[in-house]
LOPAMI-76018 format. One record per residue: residue number from 0; residue in one letter; x, y, z of N, C-alpha, C in turn. Coordinates in steps of 0.05 Angstrom, whole numbers. Layout:
% LOPAMI-76018
- NUM, a, X, Y, Z, X, Y, Z, X, Y, Z
...
% end
This chain:
% LOPAMI-76018
- 0, m, -1163, 128, -25, -1137, 142, -19, -1133, 139, 24
- 1, a, -1152, 155, 26, -1148, 153, 66, -1159, 127, 76
- 2, d, -1171, 108, 66, -1174, 88, 79, -1153, 63, 74
- 3, v, -1134, 75, 50, -1113, 54, 38, -1094, 59, 62
- 4, e, -1086, 80, 69, -1066, 97, 87, -1069, 83, 116
- 5, r, -1095, 72, 119, -1107, 76, 149, -1108, 41, 151
- 6, q, -1108, 27, 131, -1096, 0, 134, -1071, -3, 133
- 7, l, -1063, 13, 118, -1028, 8, 129, -1016, 11, 145
- 8, e, -1036, 11, 166, -1026, 20, 195, -998, 40, 211
- 9, g, -992, 56, 190, -976, 85, 200, -953, 74, 178
- 10, r, -950, 47, 163, -928, 44, 146, -930, 69, 120
- 11, a, -957, 80, 113, -937, 101, 106, -929, 122, 103
- 12, e, -933, 128, 130, -924, 158, 143, -887, 154, 150
- 13, v, -887, 121, 145, -861, 107, 154, -844, 113, 125
- 14, l, -861, 119, 108, -843, 117, 66, -841, 143, 74
- 15, a, -855, 150, 81, -862, 191, 75, -832, 207, 89
- 16, a, -833, 190, 108, -815, 204, 131, -789, 186, 115
- 17, a, -788, 173, 105, -751, 159, 106, -749, 176, 72
- 18, r, -762, 195, 67, -759, 211, 36, -733, 230, 35
- 19, r, -732, 230, 58, -705, 260, 63, -684, 241, 74
- 20, p, -674, 232, 96, -659, 226, 95, -647, 215, 77
- 21, y, -656, 192, 64, -649, 179, 41, -642, 195, 11
- 22, a, -652, 219, 14, -646, 236, -11, -626, 251, -1
- 23, e, -624, 261, 27, -597, 272, 34, -568, 258, 36
- 24, l, -572, 227, 43, -559, 214, 41, -536, 212, 7
- 25, e, -558, 203, -8, -561, 199, -41, -531, 229, -48
- 26, k, -548, 245, -42, -532, 281, -52, -512, 276, -37
- 27, a, -505, 274, -15, -471, 273, 1, -457, 251, -14
- 28, l, -475, 226, -23, -449, 201, -37, -442, 223, -56
- 29, s, -464, 231, -78, -470, 234, -104, -433, 247, -108
- 30, g, -436, 275, -92, -417, 295, -94, -379, 282, -96
- 31, r, -374, 297, -103, -341, 302, -113, -325, 292, -85
- 32, r, -339, 314, -66, -324, 318, -43, -347, 306, -27
- 33, w, -349, 284, -24, -371, 251, -11, -368, 245, 21
- 34, r, -328, 243, 22, -317, 240, 42, -319, 265, 62
- 35, r, -322, 288, 59, -314, 311, 76, -352, 313, 74
- 36, a, -371, 304, 66, -397, 308, 60, -412, 287, 88
- 37, l, -399, 268, 88, -406, 253, 108, -397, 255, 134
- 38, t, -369, 264, 133, -353, 271, 160, -366, 297, 175
- 39, r, -376, 320, 158, -397, 341, 158, -424, 335, 175
- 40, r, -436, 311, 158, -464, 303, 172, -467, 272, 184
- 41, p, -446, 276, 210, -447, 249, 224, -470, 229, 229
- 42, e, -500, 248, 231, -515, 239, 238, -536, 217, 209
- 43, l, -526, 222, 196, -545, 215, 161, -544, 188, 168
- 44, v, -517, 177, 169, -517, 139, 150, -538, 124, 190
- 45, p, -526, 133, 205, -538, 120, 241, -568, 133, 236
- 46, a, -584, 148, 224, -609, 149, 217, -623, 134, 200
- 47, l, -612, 127, 180, -615, 117, 170, -621, 80, 171
- 48, v, -602, 78, 170, -598, 48, 179, -615, 43, 215
- 49, a, -615, 63, 231, -635, 56, 250, -663, 49, 245
- 50, e, -678, 69, 220, -696, 64, 213, -700, 35, 184
- 51, a, -683, 32, 187, -680, 12, 160, -695, -13, 166
- 52, q, -698, -24, 190, -717, -47, 197, -750, -40, 182
- 53, a, -765, -22, 190, -782, -7, 201, -798, 0, 161
- 54, v, -771, 11, 147, -775, 15, 118, -780, -11, 95
- 55, e, -757, -37, 109, -761, -57, 86, -783, -62, 95
- 56, e, -804, -64, 122, -821, -76, 127, -848, -65, 112
- 57, a, -847, -43, 117, -867, -22, 99, -867, -21, 73
- 58, l, -845, -29, 69, -841, -30, 28, -851, -52, 23
- 59, e, -844, -82, 43, -858, -112, 29, -882, -101, 31
- 60, r, -903, -86, 58, -926, -95, 63, -947, -71, 36
- 61, v, -932, -59, 34, -936, -32, 11, -942, -56, -14
- 62, q, -920, -62, -26, -920, -74, -51, -941, -99, -50
- 63, r, -942, -117, -36, -959, -146, -28, -977, -133, -27
- 64, r, -995, -114, -15, -1022, -97, -9, -1029, -98, -41
- 65, a, -1009, -74, -57, -1006, -68, -79, -1029, -91, -95
- 66, v, -1006, -121, -99, -1013, -128, -116, -1042, -152, -110
- 67, q, -1043, -158, -87, -1063, -182, -77, -1088, -156, -84
- 68, e, -1090, -131, -74, -1111, -115, -88, -1109, -101, -108
- 69, a, -1095, -101, -129, -1091, -88, -146, -1093, -58, -154
- 70, w, -1073, -41, -139, -1082, -19, -139, -1075, -10, -174
- 71, p, -1079, 14, -175, -1076, 30, -197, -1039, 40, -186
- 72, d, -1033, 46, -214, -999, 59, -207, -1008, 77, -198
- 73, d, -1021, 96, -214, -1016, 120, -191, -1033, 123, -160
- 74, t, -1028, 106, -152, -1033, 99, -123, -1016, 116, -111
- 75, p, -1020, 143, -87, -999, 155, -70, -975, 142, -67
- 76, v, -987, 114, -39, -967, 120, -32, -960, 91, -52
- 77, l, -967, 79, -69, -952, 56, -89, -927, 76, -103
- 78, k, -935, 97, -110, -913, 113, -124, -895, 121, -109
- 79, a, -900, 119, -75, -876, 136, -66, -856, 106, -46
- 80, a, -879, 85, -45, -864, 57, -48, -837, 53, -75
- 81, r, -851, 53, -103, -827, 53, -117, -807, 71, -118
- 82, e, -818, 95, -110, -784, 116, -110, -776, 101, -90
- 83, l, -778, 104, -67, -756, 96, -56, -749, 69, -54
- 84, s, -760, 46, -55, -746, 26, -69, -719, 31, -91
- 85, a, -724, 54, -111, -704, 48, -142, -684, 75, -120
- 86, r, -693, 83, -98, -666, 107, -87, -652, 82, -72
- 87, r, -671, 66, -64, -644, 47, -52, -635, 28, -62
- 88, e, -644, 32, -88, -621, 10, -103, -600, 31, -112
- 89, r, -603, 58, -122, -588, 80, -131, -560, 79, -111
- 90, l, -583, 84, -83, -561, 88, -63, -539, 62, -56
- 91, t, -549, 34, -61, -540, 11, -58, -509, 16, -74
- 92, r, -512, 15, -97, -487, 23, -119, -468, 43, -116
- 93, l, -491, 67, -107, -469, 90, -97, -449, 90, -74
- 94, a, -462, 71, -58, -435, 64, -30, -428, 45, -36
- 95, r, -429, 24, -51, -415, -3, -57, -389, 18, -76
- 96, r, -399, 37, -93, -376, 42, -107, -354, 60, -92
- 97, r, -365, 72, -69, -355, 94, -55, -331, 76, -33
- 98, l, -347, 53, -24, -330, 39, -2, -301, 21, -19
- 99, e, -306, 18, -40, -287, 8, -69, -270, 26, -69
- 100, v, -271, 46, -60, -251, 66, -56, -234, 64, -42
- 101, l, -239, 58, -17, -230, 58, 1, -219, 25, 23
- 102, t, -235, 6, 8, -231, -26, 15, -245, -41, -1
- 103, v, -249, -64, -4, -259, -89, -13, -282, -89, -12
- 104, a, -298, -88, -18, -331, -90, -13, -347, -108, -25
- 105, p, -355, -126, 2, -362, -145, 0, -384, -165, -34
- 106, e, -380, -172, -27, -404, -185, -44, -437, -189, -23
- 107, g, -456, -186, -45, -485, -197, -34, -493, -183, -1
- 108, v, -477, -159, 10, -486, -150, 35, -504, -124, 30
- 109, s, -528, -113, 51, -541, -111, 49, -531, -71, 42
- 110, l, -550, -51, 36, -540, -21, 39, -527, -13, 67
- 111, e, -557, -30, 94, -542, -22, 109, -518, -30, 120
- 112, e, -515, -50, 120, -483, -65, 114, -459, -47, 101
- 113, l, -470, -36, 72, -444, -26, 65, -446, 10, 74
- 114, l, -470, 10, 83, -465, 50, 97, -449, 45, 122
- 115, t, -459, 20, 136, -435, 24, 165, -411, 25, 158
- 116, r, -395, 13, 144, -377, 9, 134, -356, 33, 126
- 117, l, -375, 32, 106, -361, 63, 90, -356, 86, 122
- 118, d, -391, 92, 138, -387, 112, 150, -367, 110, 173
- 119, a, -352, 81, 171, -343, 74, 204, -305, 87, 194
- 120, l, -307, 71, 157, -277, 88, 152, -271, 104, 150
- 121, v, -292, 127, 141, -292, 157, 136, -281, 164, 150
- 122, s, -308, 168, 187, -296, 183, 204, -278, 171, 219
- 123, q, -262, 147, 217, -231, 139, 238, -225, 151, 221
- 124, e, -199, 172, 251, -184, 184, 239, -148, 175, 237
- 125, v, -141, 185, 214, -113, 177, 203, -95, 187, 220
- 126, r, -84, 186, 231, -52, 201, 241, -27, 198, 233
- 127, w, -23, 218, 221, 10, 218, 199, 31, 215, 222
- 128, a, 22, 221, 252, 55, 221, 273, 35, 199, 283
- 129, l, 66, 188, 296, 67, 156, 306, 55, 164, 335
- 130, n, 38, 137, 340, 19, 125, 361, 42, 125, 386
- 131, p, 36, 131, 411, 42, 129, 435, 53, 85, 430
- 132, g, 81, 83, 438, 89, 57, 426, 89, 46, 404
- 133, e, 77, 66, 376, 90, 57, 351, 115, 58, 351
- 134, v, 133, 45, 327, 161, 53, 322, 159, 59, 294
- 135, l, 177, 67, 283, 178, 77, 254, 206, 55, 246
- 136, v, 190, 43, 226, 211, 20, 214, 215, 26, 195
- 137, y, 209, 44, 170, 219, 39, 150, 207, 84, 127
- 138, e, 222, 90, 119, 208, 120, 108, 214, 114, 88
- 139, a, 202, 119, 55, 205, 130, 27, 183, 158, 25
- 140, v, 201, 154, 0, 188, 191, -17, 178, 177, -46
- 141, a, 168, 192, -58, 161, 181, -86, 172, 196, -108
- 142, q, 170, 181, -123, 192, 186, -151, 196, 210, -155
- 143, g, 179, 235, -165, 185, 260, -159, 200, 270, -148
- 144, a, 197, 262, -118, 224, 277, -110, 251, 264, -115
- 145, q, 252, 244, -125, 283, 236, -133, 305, 252, -146
- 146, e, 332, 263, -133, 341, 279, -143, 353, 269, -160
- 147, n, 357, 244, -177, 381, 234, -197, 353, 226, -220
- 148, r, 335, 235, -222, 319, 233, -256, 327, 218, -273
- 149, e, 351, 221, -289, 367, 219, -306, 362, 174, -301
- 150, k, 363, 176, -279, 364, 143, -272, 343, 132, -269
- 151, r, 321, 147, -265, 290, 133, -265, 284, 129, -301
- 152, f, 296, 157, -310, 289, 161, -342, 305, 125, -350
- 153, r, 327, 127, -348, 344, 99, -364, 325, 80, -355
- 154, a, 315, 74, -328, 313, 45, -325, 282, 51, -329
- 155, e, 261, 61, -331, 242, 57, -333, 230, 70, -358
- 156, l, 236, 97, -369, 228, 111, -389, 192, 112, -401
- 157, p, 179, 120, -374, 154, 114, -389, 149, 120, -408
- 158, a, 133, 113, -429, 120, 127, -457, 102, 155, -451
- 159, y, 94, 166, -437, 86, 195, -435, 110, 214, -438
- 160, y, 135, 213, -419, 157, 221, -424, 176, 225, -457
- 161, g, 167, 197, -470, 178, 197, -488, 171, 209, -511
- 162, w, 143, 213, -516, 114, 222, -524, 119, 249, -527
- 163, i, 138, 266, -495, 126, 288, -499, 158, 302, -517
- 164, w, 174, 290, -500, 202, 296, -504, 215, 300, -532
- 165, c, 197, 280, -546, 213, 263, -579, 191, 278, -598
- 166, f, 168, 271, -591, 149, 293, -606, 125, 308, -596
- 167, g, 124, 319, -577, 110, 338, -567, 118, 363, -569
- 168, l, 144, 367, -564, 155, 398, -561, 166, 395, -593
- 169, p, 178, 386, -598, 192, 394, -627, 154, 395, -646
- 170, a, 134, 386, -643, 109, 387, -661, 99, 416, -649
- 171, t, 105, 422, -626, 88, 457, -614, 105, 476, -635
- 172, l, 129, 466, -617, 147, 484, -641, 143, 488, -673
- 173, a, 142, 464, -681, 132, 471, -707, 112, 490, -708
- 174, a, 89, 478, -703, 61, 488, -701, 66, 527, -691
- 175, w, 81, 531, -668, 90, 564, -662, 106, 567, -693
- 176, v, 126, 558, -708, 138, 570, -733, 122, 581, -750
- 177, l, 92, 562, -751, 78, 556, -783, 58, 573, -780
- 178, a, 45, 574, -753, 19, 590, -746, 23, 621, -751
- 179, p, -1, 622, -762, -14, 652, -765, -10, 664, -755
- 180, p, -8, 694, -753, 9, 707, -726, -17, 712, -707
- 181, g, -44, 706, -712, -72, 706, -697, -67, 680, -679
- 182, l, -49, 663, -689, -56, 638, -666, -24, 631, -650
- 183, k, 2, 648, -655, 20, 647, -646, 15, 642, -614
- 184, s, -1, 664, -604, -8, 661, -571, -14, 626, -566
- 185, l, -28, 617, -580, -49, 590, -581, -27, 571, -578
- 186, a, 4, 576, -600, 20, 554, -599, 47, 556, -573
- 187, i, 39, 583, -563, 63, 585, -547, 44, 566, -513
- 188, a, 26, 576, -518, 10, 562, -497, 16, 524, -494
- 189, l, 11, 517, -522, 14, 484, -523, 40, 480, -515
- 190, f, 68, 499, -517, 97, 491, -515, 102, 501, -501
- 191, v, 89, 506, -476, 84, 521, -452, 80, 494, -428
- 192, g, 51, 486, -439, 37, 461, -425, 51, 445, -435
- 193, t, 60, 433, -459, 81, 405, -461, 104, 407, -441
- 194, g, 118, 427, -442, 148, 418, -432, 137, 426, -402
- 195, m, 110, 431, -392, 116, 424, -360, 94, 403, -350
- 196, g, 95, 387, -374, 69, 366, -366, 88, 342, -343
- 197, p, 115, 336, -356, 120, 316, -339, 133, 324, -312
- 198, p, 139, 348, -308, 146, 359, -282, 109, 359, -266
- 199, l, 94, 373, -274, 68, 371, -261, 60, 347, -252
- 200, w, 64, 328, -275, 57, 297, -266, 70, 280, -242
- 201, d, 88, 282, -246, 99, 278, -220, 91, 287, -192
- 202, l, 91, 323, -198, 76, 333, -168, 45, 322, -152
- 203, l, 30, 313, -179, 9, 305, -172, 15, 270, -161
- 204, r, 37, 260, -171, 35, 232, -149, 50, 234, -136
- 205, s, 67, 255, -126, 90, 259, -104, 78, 254, -78
- 206, g, 84, 237, -64, 83, 234, -40, 104, 230, -19
- 207, h, 104, 217, 8, 111, 208, 29, 104, 177, 38
- 208, a, 119, 163, 49, 108, 124, 54, 122, 134, 76
- 209, k, 96, 111, 100, 117, 115, 126, 97, 88, 133
- 210, l, 129, 72, 136, 116, 36, 155, 126, 35, 181
- 211, t, 105, 28, 193, 113, 27, 231, 105, 7, 234
- 212, s, 110, 0, 256, 111, -30, 272, 73, -38, 269
- 213, e, 66, -16, 270, 29, -31, 272, 22, -14, 242
- 214, r, 26, 4, 225, 15, 18, 203, 29, 17, 172
- 215, l, 17, 14, 158, 28, 38, 127, 16, 54, 119
- 216, l, 32, 79, 115, 20, 109, 118, 30, 126, 90
- 217, w, 25, 133, 68, 16, 142, 50, 0, 168, 49
- 218, k, 30, 199, 54, 7, 226, 55, 16, 237, 24
- 219, p, -2, 238, 11, 2, 242, -17, 5, 278, -23
- 220, t, 22, 291, -26, 17, 322, -40, -8, 338, -47
- 221, f, -22, 311, -55, -54, 327, -65, -72, 302, -55
- 222, g, -83, 301, -40, -104, 283, -24, -105, 266, -11
- 223, p, -132, 252, -1, -124, 247, 25, -107, 235, 48
- 224, l, -99, 231, 62, -66, 218, 74, -88, 180, 83
- 225, q, -78, 157, 75, -75, 134, 63, -66, 119, 99
- 226, e, -86, 98, 101, -72, 80, 121, -85, 62, 119
- 227, v, -65, 35, 125, -72, 11, 129, -51, -9, 154
- 228, r, -80, -21, 159, -62, -40, 194, -41, -60, 178
- 229, l, -27, -68, 185, -17, -92, 177, -25, -107, 184
- 230, g, -36, -116, 206, -52, -135, 216, -72, -145, 197
- 231, t, -82, -132, 184, -103, -129, 171, -102, -134, 140
- 232, i, -71, -142, 124, -68, -148, 105, -70, -180, 98
- 233, g, -80, -188, 79, -82, -215, 75, -59, -224, 58
- 234, d, -56, -255, 43, -35, -266, 29, -36, -251, 6
- 235, g, -24, -237, -2, -24, -238, -33, -37, -208, -42
- 236, g, -42, -185, -10, -52, -162, -1, -34, -144, -19
- 237, v, -5, -151, -25, 24, -134, -29, 34, -133, -61
- 238, r, 26, -115, -70, 31, -121, -101, 50, -93, -114
- 239, v, 68, -96, -136, 76, -75, -146, 73, -78, -174
- 240, e, 72, -61, -180, 56, -59, -214, 84, -42, -229
- 241, r, 88, -40, -256, 102, -28, -260, 122, -21, -245
- 242, t, 135, -28, -233, 167, -25, -221, 164, -7, -186
- 243, w, 145, 16, -194, 147, 36, -175, 120, 41, -161
- 244, d, 93, 24, -183, 68, 29, -169, 64, 4, -139
- 245, l, 52, 20, -119, 51, -1, -97, 26, -2, -94
- 246, r, 10, -19, -90, -13, -28, -71, -29, -52, -51
- 247, v, -37, -42, -44, -36, -58, -11, -65, -59, -5
- 248, e, -80, -80, 5, -94, -89, 1, -102, -102, 31
- 249, g, -117, -87, 56, -116, -90, 71, -150, -85, 88
- 250, e, -158, -77, 111, -185, -68, 109, -187, -30, 102
- 251, r, -161, -24, 97, -166, -9, 69, -157, -16, 43
- 252, r, -159, 3, 25, -140, 7, -3, -115, 22, 4
- 253, w, -93, 26, -17, -70, 33, 0, -61, 35, -36
- 254, h, -53, 51, -31, -41, 57, -66, -21, 87, -75
- 255, a, 5, 74, -70, 23, 100, -80, 34, 100, -105
- 256, p, 24, 121, -128, 24, 118, -149, 54, 105, -161
- 257, a, 71, 125, -147, 97, 138, -164, 130, 132, -130
- 258, l, 121, 112, -122, 143, 114, -106, 171, 99, -101
- 259, r, 185, 116, -97, 219, 112, -100, 223, 76, -87
- 260, d, 231, 59, -89, 241, 37, -80, 217, 22, -62
- 261, a, 197, 22, -88, 175, 10, -78, 174, -29, -77
- 262, a, 196, -39, -92, 197, -59, -81, 202, -71, -57
- 263, e, 235, -55, -44, 238, -51, -18, 209, -44, 2
- 264, l, 198, -28, 5, 179, -23, 26, 159, -49, 19
- 265, a, 156, -56, -15, 136, -87, -15, 143, -104, 8
- 266, l, 165, -111, -6, 178, -136, 15, 181, -129, 56
- 267, l, 183, -104, 70, 184, -96, 86, 153, -106, 101
- 268, v, 136, -94, 75, 106, -96, 90, 99, -125, 89
- 269, e, 111, -139, 70, 97, -172, 69, 122, -190, 94
- 270, l, 132, -177, 100, 144, -187, 120, 140, -182, 149
- 271, h, 136, -154, 150, 122, -141, 179, 96, -151, 182
- 272, r, 78, -160, 161, 50, -167, 171, 52, -193, 180
- 273, q, 71, -213, 180, 60, -242, 200, 86, -253, 208
- 274, p, 87, -272, 217, 112, -278, 232, 131, -280, 208
- 275, p, 159, -287, 225, 167, -279, 244, 162, -249, 258
- 276, l, 158, -240, 236, 162, -202, 239, 144, -196, 255
- 277, r, 119, -194, 252, 104, -187, 257, 96, -181, 292
- 278, g, 102, -159, 292, 110, -147, 319, 137, -144, 330
- 279, a, 151, -148, 324, 176, -160, 331, 188, -119, 333
- 280, a, 179, -105, 312, 199, -77, 308, 184, -70, 332
- 281, r, 167, -72, 354, 159, -55, 370, 171, -52, 394
- 282, t, 196, -65, 405, 215, -69, 413, 232, -40, 402
- 283, g, 230, -35, 388, 249, -5, 385, 280, -14, 377
- 284, v, 289, -49, 382, 318, -44, 384, 331, -71, 363
- 285, r, 349, -57, 343, 352, -75, 319, 382, -96, 338
- 286, l, 384, -112, 321, 403, -131, 332, 437, -121, 305
- 287, d, 453, -118, 332, 475, -103, 333, 508, -123, 330
- 288, s, 492, -143, 340, 513, -171, 338, 523, -185, 318
- 289, v, 515, -166, 290, 509, -186, 259, 519, -155, 245
- 290, a, 535, -171, 228, 542, -149, 203, 536, -160, 167
- 291, v, 516, -149, 159, 511, -160, 128, 521, -140, 111
- 292, f, 527, -158, 92, 546, -143, 68, 562, -161, 43
- 293, p, 553, -144, 28, 558, -163, -9, 579, -177, -6
- 294, a, 580, -201, -15, 606, -216, -7, 609, -232, -43
- 295, m, 634, -232, -46, 639, -258, -54, 646, -285, -52
- 296, l, 637, -311, -53, 647, -338, -50, 658, -355, -76
- 297, g, 691, -341, -80, 706, -350, -97, 688, -337, -118
- 298, k, 680, -346, -149, 666, -326, -163, 638, -327, -151
- 299, r, 624, -331, -139, 592, -324, -141, 602, -304, -118
- 300, k, 571, -286, -128, 562, -264, -119, 542, -270, -93
- 301, g, 538, -244, -83, 524, -259, -51, 524, -241, -32
- 302, f, 519, -248, -10, 507, -238, 10, 517, -258, 42
- 303, c, 540, -241, 61, 544, -246, 84, 530, -240, 99
- 304, v, 528, -260, 128, 517, -258, 142, 542, -258, 171
- 305, l, 549, -238, 177, 577, -246, 195, 572, -248, 224
- 306, g, 568, -259, 236, 552, -268, 263, 580, -274, 289
- 307, p, 569, -276, 311, 593, -285, 334, 597, -306, 328
- 308, q, 581, -323, 311, 587, -356, 318, 603, -357, 295
- 309, g, 602, -346, 272, 613, -355, 240, 599, -337, 227
- 310, l, 594, -346, 198, 585, -335, 180, 568, -349, 164
- 311, s, 549, -331, 147, 524, -350, 118, 534, -330, 103
- 312, f, 527, -355, 84, 530, -336, 47, 504, -343, 32
- 313, i, 492, -329, 32, 461, -327, 12, 474, -317, -14
- 314, p, 468, -340, -37, 481, -326, -64, 460, -314, -79
- 315, e, 469, -298, -92, 462, -265, -100, 423, -280, -118
- 316, g, 409, -272, -130, 392, -273, -150, 367, -297, -124
- 317, k, 372, -289, -101, 353, -314, -90, 332, -301, -65
- 318, g, 324, -283, -80, 310, -257, -54, 276, -272, -47
- 319, p, 263, -276, -80, 234, -298, -65, 240, -318, -49
- 320, q, 267, -336, -54, 265, -361, -37, 269, -354, -11
- 321, a, 289, -327, -15, 298, -329, 21, 279, -316, 33
- 322, l, 248, -301, 17, 232, -294, 38, 209, -318, 50
- 323, r, 210, -331, 16, 192, -363, 31, 210, -380, 54
- 324, a, 237, -374, 53, 249, -389, 75, 233, -375, 106
- 325, v, 233, -357, 111, 235, -337, 128, 199, -336, 136
- 326, t, 181, -329, 120, 154, -339, 119, 144, -365, 126
- 327, g, 151, -380, 109, 135, -403, 100, 114, -406, 85
- 328, h, 119, -385, 69, 87, -377, 46, 109, -365, 17
- 329, p, 92, -373, -6, 111, -367, -23, 90, -337, -33
- 330, s, 112, -326, -35, 102, -298, -46, 105, -286, -80
- 331, a, 94, -268, -85, 95, -262, -122, 120, -237, -121
- 332, l, 122, -227, -99, 136, -205, -108, 167, -210, -106
- 333, r, 172, -197, -123, 202, -197, -143, 216, -168, -138
- 334, g, 234, -170, -152, 258, -144, -151, 271, -137, -134
- 335, f, 276, -154, -108, 287, -153, -92, 306, -179, -87
- 336, e, 337, -167, -69, 355, -185, -66, 359, -192, -30
- 337, s, 369, -211, -26, 366, -232, 3, 375, -207, 15
- 338, d, 400, -195, 21, 404, -176, 35, 384, -163, 53
- 339, r, 362, -149, 33, 338, -132, 39, 326, -154, 57
- 340, v, 321, -181, 59, 312, -190, 70, 324, -193, 102
- 341, l, 348, -196, 99, 372, -199, 125, 359, -178, 135
- 342, d, 370, -156, 136, 362, -137, 147, 333, -118, 168
- 343, a, 322, -132, 144, 295, -129, 164, 293, -147, 189
- 344, l, 305, -175, 177, 308, -203, 207, 322, -176, 221
- 345, r, 336, -161, 227, 353, -159, 250, 334, -144, 269
- 346, w, 298, -142, 266, 281, -136, 290, 281, -159, 310
- 347, l, 290, -190, 301, 285, -211, 314, 308, -218, 331
- 348, p, 304, -222, 356, 329, -227, 373, 345, -249, 365
- 349, e, 366, -256, 376, 392, -267, 361, 382, -301, 359
- 350, a, 366, -306, 365, 369, -339, 369, 345, -343, 350
- 351, e, 327, -318, 333, 311, -326, 321, 319, -316, 292
- 352, f, 336, -295, 304, 353, -297, 273, 368, -307, 264
- 353, d, 388, -325, 282, 407, -345, 271, 383, -371, 255
- 354, a, 367, -374, 277, 347, -397, 265, 334, -386, 236
- 355, c, 321, -360, 230, 320, -358, 203, 343, -358, 183
- 356, v, 364, -351, 188, 389, -345, 175, 387, -373, 154
- 357, m, 389, -395, 183, 394, -416, 173, 378, -430, 148
- 358, r, 352, -424, 156, 330, -435, 136, 336, -425, 101
- 359, m, 345, -393, 103, 346, -382, 86, 372, -392, 62
- 360, v, 400, -406, 85, 415, -416, 76, 410, -442, 55
- 361, e, 385, -460, 68, 385, -477, 64, 370, -478, 33
- 362, a, 345, -469, 40, 327, -450, 26, 346, -445, -15
- 363, t, 363, -425, -8, 379, -410, -38, 399, -436, -42
- 364, g, 415, -456, -27, 436, -468, -38, 466, -455, -27
- 365, g, 466, -432, -4, 485, -428, 8, 505, -440, 22
- 366, l, 513, -431, 39, 542, -446, 59, 539, -428, 84
- 367, a, 544, -445, 107, 560, -429, 133, 574, -441, 143
- 368, w, 590, -434, 153, 615, -434, 170, 618, -425, 197
- 369, s, 623, -444, 213, 632, -438, 240, 649, -423, 242
- 370, r, 660, -399, 277, 687, -395, 268, 714, -412, 273
- 371, a, 698, -436, 281, 731, -449, 294, 738, -459, 270
- 372, e, 720, -474, 245, 736, -485, 223, 745, -465, 197
- 373, a, 748, -426, 206, 758, -411, 186, 776, -397, 190
- 374, r, 785, -377, 180, 791, -358, 199, 800, -326, 180
- 375, y, 805, -308, 186, 804, -278, 183, 829, -274, 170
- 376, v, 837, -266, 153, 853, -249, 138, 862, -219, 141
- 377, p, 875, -205, 161, 869, -184, 169, 895, -160, 148
- 378, g, 888, -133, 150, 913, -130, 120, 900, -105, 112
- 379, s, 868, -107, 113, 850, -75, 98, 830, -77, 124
- 380, p, 822, -44, 121, 806, -41, 132, 772, -56, 123
- 381, v, 752, -52, 143, 732, -67, 135, 717, -61, 117
- 382, w, 719, -24, 116, 712, -16, 99, 710, -13, 62
- 383, r, 741, -28, 68, 762, -30, 39, 750, -54, 27
- 384, r, 764, -75, 59, 753, -103, 39, 766, -127, 74
- 385, i, 749, -148, 60, 737, -160, 89, 743, -183, 68
- 386, r, 775, -209, 81, 776, -232, 70, 776, -260, 92
- 387, i, 761, -276, 92, 761, -295, 109, 761, -327, 90
- 388, e, 778, -336, 99, 778, -366, 83, 776, -390, 98
- 389, r, 774, -412, 86, 763, -441, 99, 775, -456, 82
- 390, g, 800, -478, 86, 802, -489, 63, 821, -480, 34
- 391, s, 812, -485, 23, 818, -477, -20, 787, -457, -13
- 392, l, 772, -454, -10, 755, -425, -2, 759, -399, 6
- 393, t, 751, -373, -5, 763, -348, 3, 729, -328, -3
- 394, l, 724, -331, 22, 697, -301, 15, 716, -275, 22
- 395, t, 702, -256, 3, 714, -227, 11, 694, -213, 5
- 396, g, 687, -196, 18, 671, -161, 11, 683, -148, 34
- 397, r, 662, -127, 35, 673, -99, 49, 638, -95, 56
- 398, v, 639, -80, 86, 613, -70, 93, 616, -31, 93
- 399, r, 592, -31, 100, 589, -3, 90, 590, 14, 114
- 400, w, 588, 32, 121, 602, 50, 139, 586, 41, 177
- 401, e, 558, 43, 154, 535, 41, 182, 542, 7, 204
- 402, q, 556, -9, 188, 566, -35, 198, 585, -30, 202
- 403, q, 610, -17, 197, 639, -17, 200, 643, -31, 231
- 404, e, 624, -17, 237, 644, -20, 285, 637, -40, 286
- 405, a, 600, -57, 278, 605, -89, 286, 618, -104, 272
- 406, a, 626, -103, 241, 634, -120, 238, 676, -116, 252
- 407, e, 677, -100, 261, 704, -97, 272, 706, -106, 299
- 408, r, 678, -105, 311, 682, -122, 338, 676, -147, 331
- 409, l, 672, -161, 317, 664, -184, 309, 697, -204, 301
- 410, l, 705, -193, 285, 724, -206, 270, 753, -199, 290
- 411, r, 757, -181, 317, 768, -183, 335, 778, -205, 349
- 412, d, 748, -223, 352, 751, -248, 371, 755, -277, 339
- 413, w, 761, -268, 310, 755, -300, 300, 790, -294, 292
- 414, p, 790, -335, 288, 821, -339, 288, 839, -324, 269
- 415, r, 854, -323, 260, 887, -310, 245, 902, -327, 233
% end
């Protein structure tokens, strides 16, 4: 045996020295708190990666010599090589599984590449506070924090709520009535647990989302803070499942399981991750020379963009077409209207805003009137009614309070 190890020229010692770091890293990644374990032992991954080439070369040399010289299976150095190879395979599967929690793990990469990427993501600091120069674009909360829960029940009525309230509570109440005296306490525990199920489920899924000019953040009530940079989100990387479940894939996976206004946030992420809105919010200034409000053109419902030079009308139900007109790419996102796209475009300078609106008008079958060919009919406050006529056509609508001042300022210069 001593002759074998001497012929291996130190490779047996390389394999022996590698056993401990591989075992420690496998133990760290196997635990439920594997992220904390990696953070507390930042030397584990760099130490293993640094010796990877030597270990691979030693394994290959030992296995080749074992075949050439027909070593017995119980040869210590051969057993050590096989154990280390098996541990490397287990560690590769484990590292891939852990990396899949955080991001998309590419196929065909080595153990060292998987570990390096995993270590970089785990050690990267995620800040809830805005960085210097970063601008807040939008905030949303989980549906568990909604005040009007009845609206959610009517709109979604998840199966677990229906089952609990329609069957669970009556069943546990009947069990308590019919239970023998010795089992009354168990029936009461079941009754209380069933009644507390929905609010507990909401609490476990609750959290707070924040979209900035640079990042998308999710701060759950329970669990680690999540972050994905907008510039790393590709086509198809934003999707909404079951109306309130938002998932985003970039350099990290991002998941908010019960998000109020998930469709609206998904739309904003899709817009701000790519031109023309990519980075536009960094100025921190929104266009205030336009007003966007629900309107009717004759009997057609839609949305009006009132500007210094005229107005544009986008028909209702054309959200996806409006989005494609702005970005130039189709999207699978649904559940939003054109006014959400128009409001997001207010981060653009006026000339770019107008160009995007004209593309939306063309793509959705809307129309545009110049100020010179239409007239404003005064008589009511703008928050109650706006009436603009052009020939036999009449557009009516009213603005929300936050755009009341802008609408009044614009209409002062309109022909009457």
